[in-house]
Steps between C-alpha positions, in 0.01 A plus 500: 500500500157336467349824365789532257448145376127561451575818309750326270249220437233756413734681262601169341135411436435836335806465279391148400153615402619797298779305332263217409265749337779661297641162398157405361470833320843447348403149387190641329715774340292770664821675600847516349824402669612865546167567675555194720850619590364845583242345733765287673719802579210723606331239717831398659550864596155504660579185698834648603323807639254281690789308652670820608191586707531176694836433663566134428803350671608144435631306802876455512456125449361573151760752393543332164130498420290757320154638574327316214700177521191282455408680178839429347479132592152478348612674182785253455251214503237669284415445136307724259135520603375361168663316207648750257527787746833672545511518878313429821355741750726351767815587305375849430408542866850389602653765273281771655594377848871502415469854363328606821783356709770648275561844647217446746475618862704210636874524458625181339804335650751317282328158534167654406651692208659183365175311545296771325753509214457124456122543498517773237734288287266204524197714413684639199537146367128435557404809297684388187190569287458844654840662432410837652420337833811285467708817444364651819578185700854466365574869552403474864695177545810655345475804730471280808792281391704817452417611853606163640812496274403179325683536167380167361141592582540838329639340184233230499219752531670744263502235228138404572402868499663555160313201359171630641564839341560331166175302530316824572662686208384514138656549160866590479539527876395138538726388215800680651425348839484150357827557314667618821373193683633260238829687466604539865201448729447877532856529626447252784631204298820636339641157414227459240700745292782248472260267325415776253871569451543138399206531260656810344835324457332206328304729267798718410715193443238333281463813289877545487551147370259580219642837392861530619662290233776385739577159640264359762755526779598858418136608473405350837805657663426846358132485593573397858780753558328787315209485745715671763790638296431662160726377223695747288497575125797269445309202633203585274709526182490130401126470573207558268345849508176349638684413820592860582155607633489183709831570674402866545172416676625208712733698732225753566265219600770347718588828672138582581416146617802463728471854637140438602591161645780635720290799609221270616745257656675772701161632613405154620833446678484828689143425617598165648 
C-alpha cells in the first residue's frame, strides 16, 4: 500500500504541474477553451492508462474515498491563481483527476460513485466561466447519479448542464436556450409555466377589454374561459370584429401552454 500511495502522490504532483501550466496559458489567452477541454480529456486518458499499470487498492476502511481525495479537497479551497483569471490550476487538476477516476482501473462502489458525482457537480459550479468544462463535469455527474438511481441529483445536474450548454452557445441557439430557461427551466421547472399562463390570461384580458366592446364582466369571463375552451360564433356575434382574432388565437395559446405543462409534469411525476 505504501508503494501505491507514493505512486498516487507522484501522479498528483504531475497533474498539478501540468494543470497549473494550462491554467496560466488559458489566463493569457494562449489557448482557447475547446483546446483546454481537449487537453483535459486526453491527459486524463493518459493518467488513466498509467493507473491501470499500477494496481491500486484502497483499504476497506476507506471504501468511500477516492484515489485523489486530497486534490478534490484542495480544489474546493482554491481561488483563481491571479485576479481576473477564470480558474485555478488546482481546480483544473481536480477535473483531470476526476476524469482519470471515472472509468478508471478501480471499480467504484456505490459510496465512491456518489462521492465522485458530488465532486463533479461541485466542479461544474466552479467552472461557471468555462461552460465547456462545466458541461463535461455536469455530464459525468448526471451519469453517476443515474447509476446510483438518484433522481434528484440527475434533475439538478440536468438543469445545470442545460444552462452550461446555453452559456456555451451563440446566436439563435443561445436565445432559444435562454427562452427555454425562462419559460420552464429547460423542462425541469414545469410550474414556471403556470406563471406564464397567468401572464397570458392578463394580456388577453387586457386586450379584450380594449377591443371586445362588451361589458367588463362579460369580457373577463370570455377571456378566462376561452383560454381552455374556444367560444363559438354565437358568442362572438355581439362583439366587435376586432375581438375575433383575439378569441381565435387565445385558445391555441392555452392548448399549447397547458399541453406542455402537463407533459412536463407527468414526466417529473414518473421520475420521482
